[in-house]
GUSEPA-71807 format. One record per residue (C-alpha): residue in three letters; residue number from 0; x negated, y, z. Coordinates in steps of 0.02 Angstrom, whole numbers, always signed. Example, Ala and Ser with C-alpha at 12.3 -4.5 7.8 and 13.67 -1.06 7.14 Angstrom:
! residues 2
ALA/0/-615/-225/+390
SER/1/-684/-53/+357
END
This chain:
! residues 246
UNK/0/-1398/-1704/+1582
UNK/1/-1504/-1614/+1714
UNK/2/-1583/-1447/+1678
UNK/3/-1757/-1470/+1607
UNK/4/-1834/-1300/+1645
UNK/5/-1984/-1314/+1763
UNK/6/-2022/-1150/+1848
UNK/7/-1853/-1072/+1807
UNK/8/-1778/-970/+1947
UNK/9/-1601/-948/+1884
UNK/10/-1492/-1027/+1749
UNK/11/-1308/-1011/+1719
UNK/12/-1161/-1109/+1652
UNK/13/-973/-1091/+1645
UNK/14/-856/-1229/+1705
UNK/15/-672/-1233/+1657
UNK/16/-556/-1307/+1790
UNK/17/-373/-1356/+1784
UNK/18/-250/-1355/+1930
UNK/19/-74/-1400/+1877
UNK/20/-29/-1285/+1733
UNK/21/-165/-1163/+1780
UNK/22/-339/-1150/+1706
UNK/23/-484/-1044/+1769
UNK/24/-670/-1026/+1741
UNK/25/-810/-1039/+1868
UNK/26/-974/-950/+1834
UNK/27/-1112/-1061/+1903
UNK/28/-1286/-998/+1941
UNK/29/-1428/-1122/+1969
UNK/30/-1552/-1069/+2103
UNK/31/-1682/-1138/+2221
UNK/32/-1562/-1197/+2356
UNK/33/-1505/-1359/+2437
UNK/34/-1316/-1360/+2419
UNK/35/-1173/-1300/+2310
UNK/36/-1074/-1149/+2369
UNK/37/-915/-1077/+2294
UNK/38/-846/-900/+2312
UNK/39/-677/-833/+2255
UNK/40/-685/-644/+2244
UNK/41/-542/-519/+2271
UNK/42/-544/-476/+2085
UNK/43/-505/-662/+2052
UNK/44/-679/-695/+1986
UNK/45/-748/-866/+2038
UNK/46/-933/-897/+2061
UNK/47/-1037/-1043/+2121
UNK/48/-1219/-1067/+2166
UNK/49/-1298/-1237/+2139
UNK/50/-1470/-1316/+2165
UNK/51/-1577/-1297/+2011
UNK/52/-1602/-1454/+1904
UNK/53/-1438/-1529/+1966
UNK/54/-1347/-1631/+1834
UNK/55/-1211/-1524/+1756
UNK/56/-1083/-1664/+1761
UNK/57/-1113/-1682/+1948
UNK/58/-1081/-1497/+1973
UNK/59/-920/-1507/+1873
UNK/60/-857/-1655/+1977
UNK/61/-897/-1564/+2140
UNK/62/-803/-1410/+2080
UNK/63/-655/-1518/+2029
UNK/64/-646/-1587/+2206
UNK/65/-627/-1409/+2271
UNK/66/-500/-1355/+2140
UNK/67/-356/-1355/+2266
UNK/68/-451/-1241/+2383
UNK/69/-499/-1126/+2240
UNK/70/-317/-1113/+2183
UNK/71/-264/-1072/+2362
UNK/72/-392/-932/+2372
UNK/73/-336/-862/+2204
UNK/74/-155/-862/+2263
UNK/75/-207/-765/+2417
UNK/76/-302/-630/+2322
UNK/77/-166/-613/+2190
UNK/78/-58/-533/+2325
UNK/79/-172/-381/+2318
UNK/80/-168/-361/+2129
UNK/81/-187/-247/+2037
UNK/82/-346/-186/+2119
UNK/83/-370/+1/+2143
UNK/84/-446/+91/+1993
UNK/85/-628/+146/+1993
UNK/86/-657/+305/+2092
UNK/87/-672/+463/+1984
UNK/88/-749/+570/+2124
UNK/89/-629/+715/+2105
UNK/90/-539/+823/+2233
UNK/91/-386/+740/+2309
UNK/92/-454/+564/+2289
UNK/93/-463/+452/+2444
UNK/94/-619/+363/+2503
UNK/95/-646/+241/+2647
UNK/96/-759/+246/+2798
UNK/97/-749/+115/+2937
UNK/98/-578/+59/+2876
UNK/99/-497/+231/+2873
UNK/100/-450/+339/+2723
UNK/101/-521/+513/+2700
UNK/102/-473/+635/+2563
UNK/103/-611/+711/+2457
UNK/104/-622/+900/+2443
UNK/105/-745/+973/+2318
UNK/106/-791/+1157/+2317
UNK/107/-930/+1264/+2246
UNK/108/-1082/+1284/+2357
UNK/109/-1266/+1327/+2352
UNK/110/-1315/+1169/+2446
UNK/111/-1260/+1006/+2365
UNK/112/-1199/+893/+2505
UNK/113/-1051/+799/+2578
UNK/114/-994/+800/+2759
UNK/115/-858/+704/+2850
UNK/116/-752/+834/+2936
UNK/117/-589/+783/+3018
UNK/118/-489/+683/+2892
UNK/119/-587/+745/+2741
UNK/120/-748/+715/+2646
UNK/121/-797/+895/+2611
UNK/122/-918/+908/+2466
UNK/123/-1013/+1058/+2399
UNK/124/-1076/+1057/+2220
UNK/125/-1159/+1183/+2104
UNK/126/-1040/+1122/+1968
UNK/127/-875/+1062/+2042
UNK/128/-836/+968/+1882
UNK/129/-995/+863/+1885
UNK/130/-921/+693/+1929
UNK/131/-1087/+604/+1905
UNK/132/-1172/+714/+2035
UNK/133/-1022/+697/+2152
UNK/134/-1037/+508/+2141
UNK/135/-1224/+514/+2173
UNK/136/-1202/+621/+2329
UNK/137/-1065/+507/+2397
UNK/138/-1169/+351/+2366
UNK/139/-1316/+427/+2459
UNK/140/-1203/+472/+2604
UNK/141/-1135/+295/+2614
UNK/142/-1310/+219/+2603
UNK/143/-1380/+329/+2741
UNK/144/-1234/+295/+2857
UNK/145/-1235/+109/+2816
UNK/146/-1418/+95/+2864
UNK/147/-1391/+179/+3032
UNK/148/-1231/+82/+3070
UNK/149/-1292/-91/+3019
UNK/150/-1456/-77/+3112
UNK/151/-1365/-19/+3268
UNK/152/-1231/-156/+3261
UNK/153/-1360/-291/+3223
UNK/154/-1458/-247/+3379
UNK/155/-1304/-291/+3484
UNK/156/-1303/-471/+3423
UNK/157/-1484/-507/+3381
UNK/158/-1534/-544/+3562
UNK/159/-1413/-693/+3563
UNK/160/-1510/-775/+3422
UNK/161/-1681/-728/+3488
UNK/162/-1636/-824/+3647
UNK/163/-1608/-977/+3535
UNK/164/-1788/-962/+3478
UNK/165/-1742/-885/+3310
UNK/166/-1862/-747/+3257
UNK/167/-1789/-578/+3209
UNK/168/-1750/-586/+3022
UNK/169/-1803/-468/+2885
UNK/170/-1655/-357/+2842
UNK/171/-1629/-283/+2670
UNK/172/-1489/-167/+2618
UNK/173/-1420/-146/+2444
UNK/174/-1258/-105/+2356
UNK/175/-1175/-263/+2289
UNK/176/-1015/-284/+2190
UNK/177/-959/-455/+2248
UNK/178/-1038/-502/+2413
UNK/179/-1039/-427/+2587
UNK/180/-1199/-514/+2637
UNK/181/-1313/-663/+2614
UNK/182/-1450/-758/+2704
UNK/183/-1591/-834/+2604
UNK/184/-1676/-999/+2640
UNK/185/-1828/-906/+2708
UNK/186/-1722/-806/+2831
UNK/187/-1701/-641/+2739
UNK/188/-1530/-562/+2769
UNK/189/-1462/-449/+2633
UNK/190/-1317/-335/+2680
UNK/191/-1203/-237/+2565
UNK/192/-1207/-50/+2602
UNK/193/-1022/-47/+2554
UNK/194/-989/-131/+2722
UNK/195/-983/+44/+2795
UNK/196/-810/+60/+2716
UNK/197/-739/-87/+2815
UNK/198/-669/-83/+2993
UNK/199/-805/-102/+3124
UNK/200/-741/-272/+3186
UNK/201/-756/-336/+3006
UNK/202/-933/-267/+2994
UNK/203/-978/-365/+3150
UNK/204/-903/-523/+3076
UNK/205/-1017/-511/+2923
UNK/206/-1170/-478/+3030
UNK/207/-1138/-624/+3147
UNK/208/-1093/-738/+3001
UNK/209/-1261/-706/+2918
UNK/210/-1356/-719/+3083
UNK/211/-1276/-890/+3112
UNK/212/-1353/-946/+2947
UNK/213/-1525/-922/+3024
UNK/214/-1482/-1068/+3138
UNK/215/-1371/-1169/+3020
UNK/216/-1397/-1133/+2834
UNK/217/-1239/-1224/+2779
UNK/218/-1056/-1200/+2821
UNK/219/-1049/-1359/+2923
UNK/220/-965/-1398/+3088
UNK/221/-1110/-1334/+3193
UNK/222/-1111/-1169/+3098
UNK/223/-928/-1135/+3134
UNK/224/-947/-1189/+3315
UNK/225/-1083/-1060/+3339
UNK/226/-984/-927/+3246
UNK/227/-831/-959/+3354
UNK/228/-935/-957/+3513
UNK/229/-996/-781/+3473
UNK/230/-837/-717/+3388
UNK/231/-686/-819/+3445
UNK/232/-572/-717/+3329
UNK/233/-684/-728/+3176
UNK/234/-542/-793/+3066
UNK/235/-436/-639/+3097
UNK/236/-585/-528/+3060
UNK/237/-619/-623/+2898
UNK/238/-437/-609/+2843
UNK/239/-440/-421/+2872
UNK/240/-605/-404/+2779
UNK/241/-533/-493/+2627
UNK/242/-412/-348/+2606
UNK/243/-557/-227/+2586
UNK/244/-598/-211/+2402
UNK/245/-773/-164/+2342
END
């Protein structure tokens, strides 16, 4: 049966798939969009986005056709399990910036801040045991540097798309748990501020990938032709990015 919810913007369902002796669930979200998309995340979580009001049986059949691909992606990400534990924001812990590890040093200080000095994130806190404040300061640092970096890197590629007659998109930044970026049907590009932790060539891959969606919304042949024209080694960049866990 199709969804009968006029005016709804998002509905969800769970689909159970079988591949050989293996079973896994796919969390499906129904949105205002034209086609089904599937994402396998590094934490082995599987999500899909489907056009709203699509018959649920149709969605299940389409997912079943991709079950081999989903299993292959799961096998790939299982090589990196278990994932690193959540950061505690304590001295001695390592944090990433542009693909490199930096050790966190926390000391008492009158000005609460964090600075990247050499191979260390050097943080000053009123209370060195306040992990919540330490996390807040680090998140602000990442957000500020992500904004500067992403705007600067975008400007290097945007002219290519403007020459195609594509207007400069609206760019929004936010911290996301499962996606590096997205491009909406109305041309709004959303970028994950966590991108600042990835190597710069991986950052560029995400930016160009989303910019290509301004021209070709779907992952069809023309989309990948354009992506390859701008980034001939995009597959290597994507493979490296998949090893970066957010």
